[in-house]
Every structure is written in structure tokens, then in C-alpha cells.
C-alpha positions as CSV (number, residue, x, y, z in Angstrom):
1,V,0.0,0.0,0.0
2,Q,1.3,3.4,-0.9
3,L,0.0,6.8,0.1
4,Q,1.0,9.9,-1.9
5,A,0.4,13.4,-0.5
6,S,0.4,16.6,-2.5
7,G,-1.0,20.1,-2.5
8,G,1.4,21.8,-0.1
9,G,3.0,25.2,-1.0
10,V,3.5,28.7,0.2
11,V,0.5,30.8,1.1
12,Q,-0.1,34.1,2.8
13,A,-1.8,34.2,6.2
14,G,-5.5,34.1,5.7
15,G,-5.2,32.0,2.6
16,S,-6.3,28.5,1.8
17,L,-4.8,25.2,0.6
18,R,-6.2,21.8,-0.3
19,L,-4.1,18.8,0.5
20,V,-4.7,15.6,-1.4
21,C,-3.6,12.1,-0.5
22,T,-4.1,9.2,-3.0
23,Y,-3.6,5.6,-2.1
24,N,-3.3,2.7,-4.5
25,R,-5.3,0.1,-2.6
26,G,-6.5,-1.0,0.8
27,V,-9.4,-0.6,3.1
28,F,-8.6,1.7,6.0
29,M,-10.3,1.8,9.3
30,R,-9.1,5.3,9.7
31,L,-7.5,8.0,7.6
32,A,-5.8,11.0,9.0
33,W,-3.6,14.0,8.4
34,Y,-0.6,14.7,10.8
35,R,1.8,17.5,10.8
36,Q,5.3,18.0,12.1
37,T,7.7,20.9,12.5
38,P,11.5,20.5,13.0
39,G,12.3,19.4,16.5
40,Q,8.7,18.7,17.3
41,E,6.7,15.5,17.5
42,R,4.3,14.6,14.8
43,E,0.8,15.7,15.8
44,L,-2.7,14.7,14.7
45,V,-4.5,17.4,12.7
46,A,-7.6,15.6,11.6
47,S,-8.9,12.1,11.2
48,I,-11.9,10.4,9.6
49,A,-13.1,6.9,10.5
50,S,-14.6,4.3,8.2
51,S,-18.0,5.4,9.6
52,G,-17.3,8.9,8.3
53,S,-17.0,10.5,11.8
54,T,-14.3,13.1,12.0
55,N,-12.0,14.5,14.7
56,Y,-9.9,17.7,14.7
57,M,-7.2,19.2,16.9
58,D,-8.6,22.2,18.7
59,S,-6.5,24.8,16.9
60,V,-7.9,23.9,13.4
61,K,-11.5,23.4,14.3
62,G,-13.7,25.6,12.1
63,R,-10.8,26.2,9.7
64,F,-9.9,22.7,8.4
65,S,-12.1,20.1,6.9
66,I,-11.1,16.4,6.3
67,S,-13.0,14.4,3.7
68,R,-12.5,11.4,1.5
69,D,-13.6,9.9,-1.8
70,I,-13.7,6.2,-1.2
71,A,-14.4,5.4,-4.9
72,K,-11.3,7.3,-5.9
73,N,-9.1,6.2,-3.0
74,T,-8.5,9.8,-2.1
75,L,-8.2,11.8,1.2
76,F,-8.5,15.5,1.4
77,L,-7.7,18.3,3.8
78,E,-9.2,21.6,3.1
79,M,-7.4,24.3,5.0
80,N,-8.8,27.8,5.3
81,N,-7.8,30.9,7.1
82,L,-4.2,29.6,7.5
83,N,-1.9,31.3,9.9
84,P,1.9,31.0,10.4
85,D,1.4,28.4,13.2
86,D,0.1,26.0,10.5
87,T,3.4,26.0,8.8
88,A,4.6,22.3,8.9
89,T,5.1,19.2,6.9
90,Y,1.8,17.5,6.5
91,Y,1.6,13.7,6.3
92,C,-1.3,11.5,5.4
93,Y,-1.8,8.3,7.3
94,G,-3.9,5.2,7.0
95,Q,-4.7,2.6,9.6
96,A,-5.6,-0.7,7.8
97,L,-7.2,-3.8,9.2
98,G,-5.0,-5.5,11.7
99,Y,-3.9,-2.0,13.0
100,L,-1.3,-1.8,10.3
101,D,0.0,1.8,9.8
102,Y,0.8,3.4,6.5
103,W,2.3,6.8,6.0
104,G,2.6,8.9,2.9
105,Q,5.6,11.2,2.3
106,G,5.2,14.7,3.6
107,T,4.0,17.8,1.8
108,L,5.3,21.1,3.1
109,V,2.9,23.9,3.9
110,T,4.4,27.3,4.5
111,V,2.3,30.2,5.7
112,S,3.8,33.6,5.5
113,S,2.7,36.5,7.7
């Protein structure tokens, strides 16, 4: 199973970006986006369960939206009203049956003030 993240870039504060993660196969119990800055631990940004229920870290609630297109094996993260604290490398993640973890490569998001 491979996950491929894209959509990162440089954006001004207040702007928006849409991250996309495609995967080649697999049925995931949970899909998520994490982010990490240098010297910091990777943190959970948003997740979506197989039921469709979603969960967000407090600092992105109301600004970010996670969604998926099951038919197209694609995960999205819509990010609005970005601020410099959102600057990080973002990783997509999938938890498959048997609690197997899969990670995509990171995509860098830089928010300038």
C-alpha cells in the first residue's frame, strides 16, 4: 500500500490550501492528516473513521475540513484561514485492518505572515 500526499505550498496568512492524498489500494479503518515541524513530535491534525466520523485538533476546528472519496481512494484536507502556526510538513496516514499503519511522504505547507 502506498499513500501519496500533494498540495502543499507557500500561502499568505488568511489564505487556503487543499491537500490531497491518494492511495493505491487498501481498506482503511481510519485515515488522517498529521503535521510536524522541525524538532517537534508529529501531531494529529484531523482524522476520519470508516464510519465517516471526523475529529480535529482544537487549533484547526472551524478552519480545516477532512474528507475522503472512497471510490477514488483519495483523502482531502481543506485548510482555510491559514496562519503561520500552521506551517509544517503534513503527512497522510492510513490505519488498515489489523492495525497496520501506513504513511505517505510529507508535503510542506508554509504560511507567511
